[in-house]
C-alpha positions as CSV (number, residue, x, y, z in Angstrom):
1,X,0.1,0.2,-0.2
2,X,1.3,3.4,-0.8
3,X,1.8,6.0,2.3
4,X,1.6,8.6,0.4
5,X,1.3,10.3,-3.4
6,X,4.5,12.9,-3.3
7,X,3.8,16.0,-5.6
8,X,6.6,17.7,-4.6
9,X,9.1,17.4,-2.0
10,X,7.2,18.0,1.5
11,X,4.2,18.2,-0.4
12,X,1.5,14.8,-0.5
13,X,-2.2,14.7,-1.6
14,X,-2.9,11.6,0.8
15,X,-0.6,11.3,4.4
16,X,0.3,8.0,5.9
17,X,-2.7,6.9,8.0
18,X,-5.4,8.1,5.9
19,X,-7.5,5.6,4.2
20,X,-7.2,5.5,0.4
21,X,-10.2,4.3,-1.5
22,X,-11.0,0.7,-1.4
23,X,-12.2,1.7,-5.4
24,X,-8.4,2.7,-6.6
25,X,-6.9,0.0,-4.6
26,X,-9.0,-2.5,-6.3
27,X,-7.8,-1.0,-9.8
28,X,-4.3,-1.1,-9.0
29,X,-4.0,-4.4,-7.3
30,X,-2.1,-6.7,-9.7
31,X,-3.7,-8.9,-11.8
32,X,-7.2,-6.9,-12.0
33,X,-6.9,-6.4,-15.3
34,X,-9.6,-3.8,-14.9
35,X,-7.3,-0.9,-16.1
36,X,-4.6,-1.6,-18.3
37,X,-2.2,1.2,-20.0
38,X,-3.7,3.5,-22.9
39,X,-7.2,2.9,-21.5
40,X,-9.4,5.7,-21.6
41,X,-11.3,6.1,-18.1
42,X,-13.6,8.7,-16.2
43,X,-13.3,8.8,-12.7
44,X,-17.0,9.9,-10.7
45,X,-15.8,11.9,-7.2
46,X,-12.4,13.2,-7.5
47,X,-11.9,14.3,-4.0
48,X,-8.7,15.5,-3.4
49,X,-7.4,13.6,-7.0
50,X,-5.7,10.6,-5.5
51,X,-7.6,8.1,-6.8
52,X,-6.9,10.0,-10.4
53,X,-3.2,10.4,-10.3
54,X,-3.4,6.8,-9.7
55,X,-5.0,6.2,-12.8
56,X,-3.6,8.2,-15.0
57,X,0.1,6.6,-13.4
58,X,-1.8,3.1,-14.6
59,X,-3.6,4.6,-18.0
60,X,-1.1,7.2,-19.0
61,X,-1.0,10.9,-19.8
62,X,-4.3,12.7,-20.7
63,X,-6.2,9.1,-20.4
64,X,-8.1,10.1,-17.1
65,X,-11.2,12.5,-17.0
66,X,-12.3,13.1,-13.7
67,X,-15.4,14.9,-12.0
68,X,-16.3,16.5,-8.9
69,X,-19.4,17.7,-7.7
70,X,-17.5,19.9,-5.3
71,X,-15.9,23.2,-7.4
72,X,-13.5,23.9,-4.4
73,X,-12.5,20.4,-4.3
74,X,-12.1,19.8,-8.1
75,X,-10.0,23.1,-8.2
76,X,-7.7,21.7,-5.7
77,X,-7.4,18.9,-7.0
78,X,-6.6,19.9,-10.6
79,X,-3.8,21.8,-9.2
80,X,-2.1,19.2,-7.1
81,X,-2.7,17.0,-10.1
82,X,-1.1,19.9,-12.3
83,X,1.7,20.1,-9.9
84,X,2.6,16.4,-10.1
85,X,3.3,16.8,-13.4
86,X,0.2,14.1,-14.3
87,X,-2.3,14.9,-17.4
88,X,-5.6,14.2,-16.0
89,X,-8.9,16.6,-16.9
90,X,-10.4,17.6,-13.8
91,X,-14.1,18.7,-14.7
92,X,-16.7,20.1,-11.6
93,X,-19.9,18.7,-12.2
94,X,-22.3,16.1,-10.8
95,X,-20.2,12.8,-11.4
96,X,-23.6,11.0,-12.1
97,X,-24.0,12.6,-15.1
98,X,-20.1,11.4,-16.2
99,X,-19.2,13.9,-18.9
100,X,-20.5,12.5,-22.5
101,X,-18.6,14.8,-24.4
102,X,-15.6,12.4,-23.8
103,X,-17.3,9.3,-23.9
104,X,-16.9,6.5,-24.9
105,X,-14.5,5.6,-21.9
106,X,-12.9,1.8,-21.1
107,X,-14.1,2.1,-17.8
108,X,-15.6,4.1,-15.0
109,X,-14.5,4.6,-11.6
110,X,-16.9,5.8,-9.1
111,X,-15.2,6.6,-5.6
112,X,-18.4,6.9,-3.9
113,X,-21.5,4.2,-2.8
114,X,-24.2,4.6,-5.1
115,X,-28.0,2.4,-4.5
116,X,-28.8,2.8,-8.0
117,X,-26.4,2.5,-11.0
118,X,-26.6,6.0,-12.8
119,X,-27.1,4.3,-16.6
120,X,-25.0,7.1,-17.9
121,X,-22.5,5.3,-16.8
122,X,-23.0,2.8,-18.7
123,X,-24.0,4.7,-21.7
124,X,-20.6,6.1,-21.5
125,X,-18.6,3.0,-21.5
126,X,-17.5,1.4,-24.7
127,X,-19.1,-2.5,-25.3
128,X,-16.7,-4.6,-23.4
129,X,-15.7,-1.3,-20.8
130,X,-15.7,-2.1,-17.3
131,X,-17.6,0.3,-14.7
132,X,-16.5,-0.2,-11.3
133,X,-18.8,0.9,-9.0
134,X,-18.8,0.9,-4.9
135,X,-22.7,0.1,-4.7
136,X,-24.6,-0.1,-1.5
137,X,-24.0,-2.4,0.9
138,X,-22.7,-5.3,-1.6
139,X,-19.1,-4.0,-1.8
140,X,-17.5,-3.0,-4.9
141,X,-19.3,-4.5,-8.5
142,X,-17.0,-4.6,-11.7
143,X,-19.6,-4.6,-14.4
144,X,-19.0,-5.4,-18.2
145,X,-20.7,-3.7,-20.8
146,X,-22.1,-5.8,-23.5
147,X,-22.3,-4.2,-27.0
148,X,-25.8,-3.3,-26.9
149,X,-25.1,-1.4,-23.8
């Protein structure tokens, strides 16, 4: 487990002892094959930018788009990611709406729990793509989008 994501000497997104979101951990576990280099990913729920940074490190520059409903959090995450030299598109908007202008994605990663799956996430994922979602009390689910959506 990573203790912190260092942006600049002495600056960190996540300090040792803080909880890393499970969605980001699961995607980055060896052998999961949920996220491969070169895939386009939509993250719903930017928060501090931690998961987006991890996703960008795995997917590659310019391939991660993240959306955050809180304008201040989105702006702060954008600054952190840019300071770390990570090419992540950060947008302030409702994560449940995704970002249709950038679709289709190879995967959608939600960092917050939903009780009902936003259909926009399925619509914005290419056939064969993988939405990974913390779903109610069930834990995380990883779906595969069929050709007919």
